[in-house]
N, C-alpha and C positions, 0 to 999 in steps of 0.2 A: 362240544358237535363234531370235531374231528376224530376222538374216541369211537363215536359212535358209528360215523362215517366207514372207518375202518373195518368195525366189526359185521357191518352188513352190507357194506358194497353199494352199488346205486340206491339201494333200499326204496326201488321202485319209480324211481325217476324215469322219463321217455329217454331214450339215445337213440339218434339217430347218427347213421354210418353209411358208407358208399362203397364198400367192398361188391366187387361184381365177381371174380372165379372164387373169392372165399366168403361167400356172401352167406352160405349157410352154416359155416365155423363163425363168423362173426356173429351171426344170431346167437348160437349155441353159449358163446362166450361172453355176451350180454347179459343172456337168461341167467347164466352161472353164477354170474357176480351183479344177479338182484336187480338187472335192469329190464325195462320194457324196450325190447329193438324195433326201430324204425330203419328197415337197411334195405337201401336201393341202390341197383346195380347202376354206375356213374360212367363205365367206360367200357370200351372193347379194344383190343390190340387187334389194328388190321395191317398185315403186311401192303407194302406199297403195290399197286398193280402193275406200278413202271419200274422196274430195277435196275434201269441204264446207271445210276450213280452206282447201285454195289457193283456191276460188272465191271465198271469203266476202273473202279477201285482194283479189282481182282486183277486187270489186265495192267496196272502201274505198279502193282504189287510185285507182281512177279517179274516184271523189269528192273526190278531194284529200286524203284522212282522214290520210295518212302525210306526216311530216315525212322520216322517213329509211328506207332500206330497206338491210339488211344480207344478202349473199349468202354463203354460207360455201362452196359447193361447186359447179363447172361441172356434175357430173351433175345435181344438184337445180336448179339455175338453169334448165338446159334441159328438163329435166322439166315445171318449174313452168310454164314458158313454153308448154308443148305442150297442160298441162292447160287453160291460160286461153286458149287456141286453140282449144277446142270449144265455147266461148262468145261468146269477143271478136275483132272481127280483131287481129291481131298488132300492126299500126301502131297502132291504138288503144292497146294496152298499151303499146310502146314510146314513145309520145308522153307518157303519165303517168309513166313511169319517168324519163325525161329532163326531167322537171319537179320532179324529188324527188331529193334529197340520196341517193347510193348507193354504199355501200361494199363492197368485194369482199375475201376474206379472201386470196385468193392468184391464180396466175398463169389456171389453169382457168376459174373464172367470170369474169377478165376477158376471157378468150379469148372466150365465149357472147357477153358484150356487143358485143366488138368485131365479131363475126360479123354481129350485127344493127345493126351502124353506130352504137354507143352508147358513151361513155366514161364510167366511173365518176367520181364526185367523189374518191373516194379509192381508193389502191389499198395494202393492208396490205403490210408489206416484211418479207421471209423473217427468220425461218423460220415467219411466217404462223399463231404459237399464238395462242391467243383474249387472251393477254395484250397479244400483237403488237398485236390490233386496239383493244383498249381505251385502248392508249397511243396510238396512230394518232390516235382519236377525242379524247382526251383534247389531244394537239397541236393540234387544230384551232383549239382555244381558241374553241369555241362550247358553251355552255351546252346539256345534255340535259334540262333541267328541264323537264315541261310536254311533252316533245315525243313525239310516237307514232311508234313504230320497230317496224317487222317483221323479223324473223330468220328468214330461210330456213335450216331446219335439215336437218341429215343423220344418217341413221343413228337416232343417239340424242340428245336435247336435251344440249345444252351447259349445265349448270346453272350453272358458274362464270362464264359469259359473260352468260347470262341475269340473274344477281343483280348483277352487275359494271353491267351497263347500270340496272337499276332503281334502285341504289344512290346512280345519278347523277340521278336524278328522273324518268328517260324512263318513259314507259307503253308495255310491250313486249307485241305479239303475236306466238306463236310460228306459224309455217308450215311444220309438217313434210311435207316432200314425197315422201321415201321412205324406207323403214328399210330396215336389214340383218337377214336372217334367216340361219340355220343352213342348210347346203347339204340340197338334197331329200334327198340319200344321204349320211349321216356317217358311214358307214363308214370311209373314208380318214382322215377329220379323226380319229376314234376309234381307229384303228391307230395313227396318229402322237403322238397324246397316252400312249398305251400305251407306245411303246417310249420314249419321252423318261423316263416313270416307272421303266422298267424298266434305266434306264442308257445305252442303246443308242443314245444321241445326243449329238455334242461339241459342236455349234454350233446354235444357233436365231436365225433369222431373221425379225423383224416389220416388215413394210412398212405396215402401217394399225393404228389403233388398235383397230378394231374385230375384229380378229384375235387380239387379247389378250384381248377380254371372250368371245371366241367358244372360245379355249381353257381359259381358265377355266372356262367353263361345262361345257365337257366333262369337265374335270378335276373338278369337283366331281361331275358324273353316276357317275366312277368312282369317287366317293370320295376323290380322291387331292388335292385343292388345296395342303394344306398339306404332303404328300408331294412334289407338282410344286416347292413354293417352296426345299424341302432338294434337291431332285436339280440344281435350276436353278445351286445355289451350287458346284456342279461343272461346269457348262456355260457354255460361251460366249454371251451372249445379247445381240444386237445389232438397237438401232432404226435402220430409216432416217431419223429424225430427232425433233425435239424433240417432237411432237405424239403419238407412239408411244412415244416415252420416259417422258412424264409419265403415260401409261397403264400402264405397267408398273411403275411405280413406286407408283403409287395401289393397286396390289394387294401391295404390298412385294415385288415380283418386282426381280431385280437389270438393270442398264443398264449394261453390259462397254464397249460401242463404238457410237459415232456417227458415220457418215461423213461428208466434210466438205460434201457436197452431198446434200440427200434425194433422189437417182433412185436406182433399183433398180439399175442397170448400177454406177455407183461404189458404191451399197452391198455388192453382193456383193464386187466386187474388192477396196476396201479391207477388208475384212473378213477375205477369205481373204490379205490379207498379215498380218494381225496375230492371227488365230485362234491359232495354235500357240503365239506368246509368251502370250496371255493363258490359253491352256489351261493351260499348265505352269503359269504364277502360282495360278490356280483350285485346281488339283489337289494344288497343294503346301501351299496355306493349309490352316489349320485351321479344320474346321467351327465356326459359330457356336453 
């Protein structure tokens, strides 16, 4: 069965995904690998209407009050700089960042700094989870006790990360830069979750942790969060990487597959190669 699965990919399986900006590309990828796509946008990035936290961060940064700045996302870093541009010259902000220990969680915020001719003090290695970030800080061999640390946040606060930094004696300022919300039109997402609850989906792909939050939120609205957990016992659930897998497990949802590299194209391809085998195994297993 696994050999056949590798040759024909999804082999006509119904594949749900929740991409928003990359929805069309996701549809094409699923079709290219033999699946029947059900792609429903699940989120939109919304700049905070009130940017007081970002501007306060700018004031303190220019006053030299931060010892360490942690940048978690590329989108957030870019928007943060745009907000700061509204009050101060970009060169002034960059100069202040250049005098501060800067840590980037992954390649996207790293790229934003490099676009601005800055090199971070520390780039967290893959898979870029909050645990990897904390380990990288610990490996610096420098005590955080008494240090003033700014954390540029994405979507929702990473409570575990904040607690871990504070546990090392640092004084943390959260800098929420943008937030995730449900799409303005939640109809497609509602329909997709209902299709999963009806047992009409064979494979579910998650490429972002917030997608998991919003699918569960929609399931709660439909009165079927527990039902969703039961249904997914017989569905292949594929997470693009460790951060998404961690979010799924936090909701007590299964994680059946992670690709060799957290990229959307690799995610779809490698899931398609294993989907038939995994589905056969899950559906043959007794329910918990």
